C-alpha positions in Angstrom: -27.0 18.3 -78.6 -30.4 16.8 -77.8 -30.7 18.9 -74.7 -29.9 22.1 -76.7 -32.7 21.2 -79.2 -35.1 20.5 -76.3 -34.3 23.8 -74.7 -34.6 25.7 -78.0 -38.0 24.0 -78.6 -39.1 25.0 -75.1 -38.0 28.6 -75.7 -39.7 28.7 -79.0 -42.9 27.2 -77.6 -42.9 29.9 -74.8 -42.4 32.6 -77.4 -45.1 31.4 -79.6 -47.5 31.0 -76.7 -46.9 34.5 -75.6 -47.0 36.0 -79.0 -50.1 34.1 -80.2 -52.0 34.6 -77.0 -51.1 38.3 -77.0 -52.3 38.6 -80.6 -55.5 36.7 -79.8 -56.3 38.9 -76.8 -55.6 42.1 -78.9 -57.8 40.8 -81.7 -60.5 39.9 -79.2 -60.5 43.4 -77.7 -60.3 45.1 -81.2 -63.2 43.0 -82.6 -65.3 43.8 -79.5 -64.5 47.5 -79.8 -65.4 47.5 -83.6 -68.6 45.6 -83.1 -69.9 47.5 -80.0 -68.0 50.8 -79.8 -68.2 50.4 -76.1 -65.3 51.0 -73.7 -67.0 48.8 -71.1 -67.4 45.9 -73.5 -63.8 46.3 -74.6 -62.6 46.2 -71.0 -64.6 43.1 -70.3 -63.1 41.5 -73.5 -59.7 42.4 -72.2 -60.3 40.9 -68.8 -61.8 37.7 -70.4 -58.8 37.4 -72.7 -56.3 37.9 -69.8 -58.2 35.2 -67.8 -58.0 32.8 -70.7 -54.3 33.6 -71.1 -53.7 32.9 -67.4 -55.5 29.6 -67.7 -53.4 28.6 -70.6 -50.2 29.7 -68.8 -51.2 27.7 -65.7 -52.8 24.7 -67.4 -50.3 22.2 -65.9 -50.9 23.5 -62.4 -54.7 23.5 -62.9 -54.5 20.0 -64.2 -52.6 18.8 -61.2 -55.0 20.5 -58.8 -58.0 19.0 -60.5 -56.3 15.6 -60.4 -55.7 16.0 -56.6 -59.3 17.0 -56.0 -60.5 14.0 -58.0 -58.3 11.6 -56.1 -59.2 13.0 -52.7 -62.9 12.9 -53.7 -62.6 9.3 -54.9 -61.0 8.3 -51.6 -63.8 9.9 -49.6 -66.4 8.1 -51.7 -64.6 4.7 -51.1 -64.4 5.4 -47.4 -68.1 6.3 -47.1 -69.1 3.1 -49.0 -66.8 1.0 -46.8 -68.3 2.5 -43.6 -71.9 2.2 -44.6 -71.6 -1.2 -46.3 -73.2 -2.3 -49.5 -76.5 -0.8 -50.6 -78.1 -4.2 -51.4 
């Protein structure tokens, strides 16, 4: 029962994410078009909206990659300090 509720919540979250992001991108493009009456600006708004949507969809992956980069960078700093010794 709990697994079913969890799966339903996950499906509902995915649906809401897709629907809400789709509506936000459409609104972003429509508002840009109304404000500027420029096809180029509307295309840029569409591309920006899609890029933001992709970032939201891949937030977990991006978070893990950033964490890996930070951990690797921290290890390099510690290694450099150990090799060179204390500054004082």
